[in-house]
N, C-alpha and C positions, 0 to 999 in steps of 0.2 A: 283505601288503596294499600297494597302490600309494599313492603320495602325490602331491599337487599343491601348487603355490605359488599363493597367491591373496592379494588385499588382505583385510585383516582387516575384520570387520563389528562393529557395536556389541555384538552378543551374544557376541563372543569375549573381552570384557574380563576376565571371571572366569578363563577358561582361560589367558589371557596372564599374569595375575598369578600363577597357580599354576605356570606354566612358568618365569616369572622367579624364583620362590622356589627353584627347583631349579638354574637355570643361572647366575644372578648370582653366587652364592657361589664358583662354579668360577673366575670371572675375578678374584677378589680375591687379594691376596698372602697367604701363609701367616700373616703377622703380624696380619692383620685380625681384630678381635675379633668374636665372634658377636653381641654387642650392637650394634656398629656396623653390621654387615651387616643385622641385623633392622630397625634403625632406617631404613636406606636403603631396604629393601624396603617398609616402611610409608610412608615419606615420598616415594617416587618411583615405585615399581613395584606399587602396590596396584591393586585392581580399579577404584577411583574414579579413580586417575591414568590408567589405561589408557582409561577412558571419556573423560577429558579429551583424551588424545592422539588418540583416534579421532575426536573432534569438531573437532580443530584442522585447518583447511584447509592449513596448512603442514607437516603431519606425515603420513607414509605408513607404515603398518605392513603388512608382508608376513608371511604365515604359511605354514609347511609343514604341510599338513593331510593326515593319513592315518589317519582314524578317531580323531582326537585331534590336538592340536597337537604337532608334533615340533620346531619351531624358529620363530624370528621375527626380523625385523629392523625397526628403526625409523629412518626417515629424516626429517631436519628440513631443510626448504628455506627457510632464512632466513640472513642473514649472521651469522657468529659474533660473540658479544659479548666473549669472552675476549681481551684484548689480546695474550696470548702466541700464541694461535691465529691471530689476524688477522696478526700479524707473520710467522708461519711459512708461511702458505699462499702458493703461487705460482700457483695455478690458480683463477681466479674467472670467473663465479660458481661456487660450490662448495656441494654438499649434504653435510650431516653424516650419516654413518652412526653414529647415536647408540648403537644396540644391534644386535648380531648374534649370536644364541645358538642353539645346537642342543642338544636334550636329550642327556645323556651316553649314553643307550642307542643313539643314532644317530650317535655320533662314528665317524669312519673309514669311513663308508659313502657318502660323496659328497654328503650332504645339505647340508653347509655350503657347498660349492662351488656347488651349484645355487642356494642362497639368495643367495649373493654375486652370482652372475651376474644373477639377477632384481633384486637391489637396485641394481646398477650400471645396469641397463636403466631401472629406475624413476627413478633420479637423472637420467639423460639425458632421459627424457620430461618431467621436471619443469623442465628448462632448465639443469641443471648441466653445466658443462664439466669439473668435477672432483668428487671425493668425498674427504672427510677424515674421520678418526676419531681418538679418543684411546684408547690401550690402556695398561694398567698396565705399567710398565717391567719388572716381574718376571714377567709372563705370557708365558713363552717359547713355549708352544703357540700362543697367539693370534698372537704376533708372527711366528712361522714361517708360519702360515696366511695372514696378511695379506701377507707378502712374496711367497708363492706366488701370491697374488691380484693382484699388480702394485703394491702400495702400497710407498712408500718413506718413511723417516723424514725429516721436515722441521723438527722442533722438539720442544719439551717444554712441558708445562703441569702445573698442580697440580689435584688432584681431592680434595675433602673427602669422606671416608668416616667419618661420625660425628665422633669427636674427633680422628681422625688425618688428616694431609695426605699423600696418596699422590702419586706422581710418574708421570705418563703421558708416553708418546711421542705426538707428533702425527704421523700418517701421512697421506699423500695420494697420489692417482693420478688420471690423466685418465679421463674416461668414455669407454668404447670407442665 
């Protein structure tokens, strides 16, 4: 079955939450507790939260749709509030690539690269000169992917996952 990348619609919120429940744990460090992961899913990636993201004019969600959602990205087009991120970024205005996940059944098939290309294009269309993201410092697979996608490390920041404080790299690249 072929797939396409499109902007998410309001009726995608439930499918996005279900996809996030599968993909977010894959980005977490091995030491992350299942309770902390579950709490993050409930407090940030639930269907209600995706409804809010979809209604936010500063947020764009792209989905890979192929008879069901295979991946998604979430872009936030507003200045970062984290002082560590603000200090690290060298390209402004910059759009945050807050989430970029592909279902594990579609890893290694080029879906993530297509989603990244579409995400970078959307960031440019939103007026960004750059794109930044935070990635867990222990997520070697994602760090390699982002490096192949043209991102470079410009700083670090903290990320609270339940009771734990995780350490993220801040990566950035110019919009093509």
